[in-house]
Every structure is written in C-alpha cells, then in structure tokens.
C-alpha positions as CSV (number, residue, x, y, z in Angstrom):
1,M,0.0,0.0,0.0
2,R,1.1,3.5,-0.6
3,T,0.1,6.9,0.6
4,D,-0.5,9.9,-1.6
5,I,0.5,13.5,-0.7
6,Y,-2.8,14.0,1.0
7,G,-2.2,11.1,3.4
8,Q,-4.8,8.7,1.8
9,L,-3.9,5.0,1.9
10,I,-4.1,3.4,-1.6
11,F,-4.3,-0.3,-1.9
12,N,-3.4,-2.5,-4.9
13,E,-5.5,-5.5,-5.9
14,N,-3.3,-8.1,-4.1
15,E,-3.5,-6.0,-0.8
16,L,-7.2,-5.9,-1.1
17,C,-7.4,-9.6,-1.6
18,E,-5.3,-10.1,1.5
19,L,-7.6,-7.8,3.5
20,L,-10.6,-9.7,2.4
21,L,-9.1,-13.1,3.2
22,K,-8.0,-11.9,6.6
23,D,-11.4,-10.5,7.5
24,P,-14.3,-11.5,5.2
25,E,-16.7,-9.3,7.2
26,K,-14.6,-6.1,6.7
27,T,-16.3,-3.1,5.3
28,F,-14.5,-1.5,2.4
29,N,-16.5,1.8,2.3
30,H,-13.5,4.0,3.0
31,I,-10.8,1.9,1.2
32,I,-9.3,3.3,-2.0
33,A,-7.8,1.0,-4.8
34,D,-5.2,2.0,-7.3
35,T,-7.1,0.4,-10.1
36,E,-10.7,-0.3,-11.1
37,I,-11.7,-3.6,-9.5
38,L,-13.6,-5.8,-12.0
39,F,-15.6,-8.8,-10.9
40,D,-16.8,-11.9,-12.8
41,E,-20.4,-11.2,-14.0
42,T,-21.6,-14.4,-12.4
43,L,-20.9,-13.1,-8.9
44,N,-23.7,-11.8,-6.8
45,L,-22.4,-8.3,-6.5
46,S,-24.5,-7.5,-3.5
47,Q,-22.1,-9.7,-1.5
48,V,-18.9,-8.0,-2.8
49,P,-17.5,-5.1,-0.7
50,K,-17.6,-1.7,-2.4
51,V,-14.1,-0.3,-3.1
52,K,-13.5,3.3,-4.5
53,Q,-11.0,3.8,-7.2
54,Y,-8.3,6.3,-6.5
55,I,-8.8,9.7,-8.2
56,D,-6.1,12.3,-7.7
57,P,-8.0,15.4,-6.2
58,K,-5.6,17.7,-8.2
59,V,-5.7,20.4,-5.5
60,S,-3.2,21.6,-3.0
61,V,-2.8,19.8,0.2
62,A,-4.2,22.8,2.1
63,E,-7.4,22.9,-0.2
64,F,-7.8,19.1,0.3
65,D,-7.6,19.5,4.1
66,Q,-10.0,22.4,4.1
67,H,-12.5,20.4,2.0
68,N,-12.3,17.4,4.4
69,Q,-12.6,19.6,7.5
70,N,-15.9,21.0,6.1
71,R,-17.3,17.5,5.4
72,W,-17.4,15.9,8.8
73,H,-17.6,12.1,8.2
74,M,-20.5,11.2,10.5
75,P,-24.1,10.0,10.2
76,V,-26.8,12.5,9.3
77,E,-28.4,12.1,12.7
78,Y,-25.3,13.5,14.3
79,Q,-24.9,16.3,11.7
80,D,-28.5,17.4,12.5
81,L,-28.2,16.9,16.3
82,D,-29.0,20.1,18.3
83,I,-25.8,19.6,20.3
84,A,-26.5,22.6,22.6
85,K,-29.9,21.2,23.6
86,W,-28.4,17.7,24.1
87,V,-25.7,19.0,26.4
88,L,-28.1,21.1,28.4
89,E,-30.4,18.1,28.9
90,Q,-27.5,16.2,30.5
91,C,-27.2,18.8,33.3
92,Q,-28.4,17.8,36.8
93,D,-28.7,21.2,38.5
94,D,-28.5,25.0,38.0
95,S,-24.7,25.2,38.5
96,E,-24.2,22.6,35.7
97,L,-26.7,24.4,33.5
98,Q,-24.9,27.7,34.0
99,R,-21.4,26.2,33.3
100,A,-22.6,24.3,30.3
101,G,-24.3,27.4,28.9
102,Q,-21.2,29.5,29.4
103,E,-19.1,26.9,27.6
104,L,-21.6,26.5,24.8
105,L,-21.5,30.2,24.1
106,L,-17.7,30.0,23.9
107,F,-17.9,27.0,21.6
108,Q,-20.5,28.8,19.4
109,E,-18.3,31.9,19.2
110,R,-15.5,29.8,17.8
111,D,-17.8,27.9,15.4
112,M,-17.0,24.6,17.1
113,F,-20.5,23.0,17.3
114,D,-19.6,20.6,14.4
115,L,-16.6,19.5,16.4
116,L,-18.9,18.8,19.5
117,R,-21.3,16.8,17.3
118,Y,-18.4,14.8,15.9
119,M,-17.0,14.2,19.4
120,K,-20.5,12.9,20.5
121,Y,-20.5,10.6,17.5
122,L,-17.0,9.4,18.2
123,V,-17.8,8.6,21.9
124,D,-21.0,6.9,21.0
125,T,-19.2,4.8,18.4
126,M,-16.4,3.8,20.8
127,R,-19.0,2.9,23.5
128,A,-21.0,0.8,21.0
129,N,-17.9,-1.1,20.0
130,N,-16.4,-1.5,23.5
131,I,-13.4,0.6,22.6
132,V,-11.5,2.0,25.6
133,W,-10.2,5.6,25.5
134,G,-8.4,7.8,28.0
135,V,-9.9,9.3,31.1
136,G,-8.7,12.8,30.1
137,R,-5.6,14.8,30.1
138,G,-4.3,18.2,29.3
139,S,-6.4,21.3,29.0
140,S,-9.5,19.4,27.6
141,V,-10.4,18.4,31.2
142,A,-11.2,22.0,31.9
143,S,-14.3,21.6,29.7
144,F,-17.5,20.6,31.4
145,V,-19.2,20.1,28.0
146,L,-16.5,17.6,26.9
147,Y,-17.1,15.8,30.3
148,L,-20.8,15.6,29.6
149,I,-20.2,14.3,26.1
150,G,-17.9,11.6,27.5
151,I,-14.5,12.7,26.1
152,H,-13.0,12.5,29.5
153,K,-14.0,11.6,33.0
154,I,-12.9,14.7,34.9
155,N,-15.7,16.8,36.2
156,S,-14.3,20.4,35.9
157,L,-17.0,21.8,38.1
158,Y,-16.0,19.5,41.0
159,F,-12.4,20.4,40.6
160,D,-13.2,24.1,40.0
161,L,-11.3,24.2,36.6
162,S,-11.7,27.3,34.5
163,I,-12.9,26.8,30.9
164,E,-10.3,29.4,29.9
165,E,-7.6,26.8,30.4
166,F,-9.1,24.8,27.5
167,L,-10.1,27.6,25.1
168,K,-7.0,29.8,25.4
C-alpha cells in the first residue's frame, strides 16, 4: 500500500485480496484502490464489498484538508443533532446548566459545534464497539461540556477548573 501527498492510503489488488481473506466481514467503504476492480459477472455483486477507485484530487494539500474539514464524516443524525440542547439536557442542576451554557457560548463563538457533534458521534461509536479511551488529560479536562459528552471523566465543576484553560 502507498500513501499519496494527502495522506490517503491506496491499496493495490493483491493487498485488497489479503484484507478480504483476513477479514471477510470487513467493510471497504473507505478503502481506495489504485485500479478499477472488476468482478466476474456471475458473482452476486450485493455480496462484494464496495471499493472506491483512487482519483487524484488535483488540488493543493491545504485545499484538500479544508475540504475534508468541512465534510465531517459522521451519520446524518449527528450532523443534524442540536448539540446545545443535548448538552443542556445532561445537566443535573442549575450550576451545571450555568457552566454548560457559558461553555456552549464560547464553543459557538469559535464555530465549534460541528466538532462537538463529531465528538459525540465518536464517543457513541467507541462505546457501542467497546473501545477504551483515556480518562482525560491536558487542557481538555477544563471543559465541562466535553465531560458531559464523555470525552473525559474529569468533572471540571467538581475540581473548579476554569474553561479558559481549555479555550486559550
């Protein structure tokens, strides 16, 4: 397999066959092949994993990155999620509502609601697949909103951590 200048992994036909043999249940939705994959017409194509053929985007790396940053790869239900409402519904009392509201305004000012939606999707996906992630570290633990979403397990209200530590 090789990587293009954009960081995309591109597989050849032999590598794809090896992947399929190692894991017949593997989904190939996000795998890119260096050639068009042709199948025998007698095959039931509904059983064959879909593989995209590599097409050079022919844009600068910066343009490619910006395009992908604007296309958050997450299900529609997360793209349409009213993340502010969801966060506020997780609050147990007035002090939590006040802190979450303060943070949400800061996230909104920085146009970061798509990031919060993606983080919710990521945590839900990890939970559903029994994937373990860290308990929290660095400045992110100063965010009560990220605690509510499940990014970390440090309650910034309990430890009186200022949100400014996260959003400097």
